C-alpha positions in Angstrom: -120.5 99.4 10.4 -121.0 103.1 10.5 -119.0 106.2 9.9 -115.2 105.3 9.7 -112.7 108.0 8.9 -109.1 107.8 8.0 -106.2 110.3 7.5 -103.1 109.1 5.8 -99.7 110.6 5.0 -98.2 109.6 1.7 -94.6 109.6 0.6 -93.2 108.7 -2.9 -89.7 107.2 -3.2 -87.5 106.4 -6.2 -87.6 102.7 -7.1 -84.2 102.7 -8.8 -80.8 104.1 -8.0 -79.7 107.0 -10.2 -78.4 105.8 -13.5 -74.8 106.6 -14.3 -74.0 106.4 -18.0 -75.3 103.4 -19.8 -75.2 101.1 -16.7 -78.5 99.2 -16.1 -80.5 100.7 -13.3 -80.7 98.8 -10.0 -83.6 98.7 -7.6 -83.0 100.6 -4.4 -82.5 98.4 -1.4 -85.8 99.6 0.1 -87.8 98.9 -3.0 -86.3 95.5 -3.4 -87.1 94.7 0.2 -90.7 95.8 -0.2 -91.0 93.6 -3.4 -89.6 90.6 -1.5 -91.6 91.1 1.7 -94.9 91.5 -0.2 -94.2 88.6 -2.7 -94.0 90.9 -5.8 -90.4 90.0 -6.7 -91.4 88.6 -10.0 -94.1 91.2 -10.9 -93.6 93.0 -14.2 -92.4 96.3 -12.5 -91.4 99.1 -14.9 -87.6 99.4 -14.8 -87.1 103.0 -16.1 -84.9 105.1 -13.9 -87.8 107.5 -13.0 -90.1 104.8 -11.7 -91.3 105.4 -8.1 -93.5 103.9 -5.5 -95.7 105.4 -2.9 -96.2 104.4 0.7 -99.4 105.3 2.7 -98.9 105.8 6.4 -102.0 105.6 8.6 -102.0 108.8 10.8 -105.5 109.0 12.3 -108.6 106.9 12.6 -112.0 108.0 13.8 -115.2 106.1 14.3 -118.5 108.0 14.2 -116.9 111.4 14.8 -119.4 113.1 12.6 -118.5 116.7 13.5 -114.9 116.2 12.3 -116.2 114.3 9.2 -118.5 117.3 8.5 -115.5 119.6 8.7 -113.7 117.6 6.1 -116.8 117.4 3.8 -117.3 121.2 4.0 -113.7 122.3 3.9 -111.9 119.7 1.9 -114.5 117.8 -0.2 -116.4 120.9 -1.4 -119.6 119.6 0.1 -119.4 116.2 -1.5 -119.9 113.3 1.0 -119.0 110.5 -1.3 -116.4 108.3 0.6 -113.7 109.2 -2.0 -110.1 110.1 -1.2 -109.3 113.8 -0.9 -106.0 115.5 -0.6 -105.6 117.6 2.5 -102.9 120.2 2.9 -101.0 120.8 6.1 -102.5 124.3 6.2 -106.0 122.7 6.2 -104.9 120.4 9.1 -103.7 123.5 11.0 -107.1 125.1 10.5 -108.9 122.0 11.8 -106.5 121.8 14.8 -107.2 125.5 15.6 -110.9 125.0 15.3 -110.8 121.9 17.5 -108.8 123.8 20.1 -111.3 126.7 20.0 -114.1 124.3 20.5 -112.4 122.6 23.4 -111.8 126.0 25.0 -115.3 127.1 24.4 -117.6 124.1 24.7 -120.7 126.2 24.8 -120.0 127.1 21.2 -119.4 123.6 19.9 -122.6 123.6 17.9 -121.3 126.7 16.1 -117.6 125.8 15.7 -117.9 122.0 14.9 -121.5 121.0 14.6 -122.6 117.4 14.6 -124.4 116.0 11.6 -126.8 113.1 11.2 -126.4 110.2 8.8 -126.8 106.5 8.6 -124.9 105.2 11.6 -123.0 108.5 12.0 -123.1 108.5 15.8 -124.7 110.8 18.2 -125.7 114.4 17.8 -125.1 115.4 21.4 -122.3 117.6 22.7 -121.4 115.2 25.4 -118.3 113.4 26.8 -118.0 111.2 23.7 -118.0 114.3 21.4 -115.3 116.1 23.5 -113.2 113.0 24.0 -113.1 112.6 20.2 -112.1 116.2 19.8 -109.3 115.7 22.3 -108.1 112.7 20.3 -108.3 114.7 17.1 -106.3 117.6 18.6 -103.6 115.2 19.9 -103.3 113.4 16.5 -103.2 116.6 14.5 -100.7 118.3 16.8 -98.5 115.2 16.5 -98.7 115.0 12.7 -98.1 118.8 12.3 -95.2 118.8 14.7 -93.6 115.9 12.9 -94.1 117.4 9.5 -92.7 120.8 10.5 -89.5 119.2 11.9 -89.2 116.9 8.9 -89.5 119.7 6.4 -86.9 121.7 8.3 -84.5 118.7 8.3 -85.0 118.2 4.6 -84.3 121.9 3.9 -81.1 121.6 5.9 -79.9 118.5 4.1 -80.6 120.2 0.7 -78.7 123.3 1.8 -75.7 121.4 3.0 -75.6 119.3 -0.1 -75.8 122.5 -2.3 -73.1 124.3 -0.4 -71.0 121.1 -0.2 -69.7 122.3 3.2 -67.3 120.3 5.3 -69.3 121.4 8.4 -70.8 118.3 10.0 -74.3 119.2 11.1 -76.4 116.1 11.2 -80.1 116.9 11.3 -82.4 114.0 12.0 -83.4 111.8 9.1 -87.1 112.4 9.3 -88.7 112.5 5.9 -91.7 114.8 5.3 -94.9 113.6 3.8 -95.6 114.6 0.2 -99.3 114.9 0.9 -102.1 113.9 3.2 -105.4 112.5 2.3 -108.7 111.9 4.0 -111.4 109.4 3.2 -114.4 107.9 5.0 -116.7 105.0 4.6 -120.2 104.4 5.8 
């Protein structure tokens, strides 16, 4: 019980192979596998060729890290602290990462950069070891997420370029997929 906070990356995938002519569409191997593994094989899934499915990947979890929660409320949720889901751009995550870094480098300004807030079971208001350890965790997670996303976007751009140019040059970027979006939500 208390303030729990989550950051997810989401990715949407096609559920069916591309339709050629009048042939019936077939589920992608990945989609069929998910249906089988989750016992939805016989569910009434729409079978139009543009049907897709979305996967949510857990990227960060915080407990009672009220200063970070306050940043999301003020900068992403437009001041509404309502435990709803909010889309977060990579640019917003960069801003938070930079702010966390500035706070860690200037701990005497923590109350200005990332102030704590009170709430029902929101955790402490002190700028102590707990506070700075949670900021270090936040910085580590955000840097990892942003680094991955940057590499993945570059890889996807290269794959699109090679496909468009139809070159015979074999240049195999990694198969990292970028997230379509990120979202934050909390519960208390």
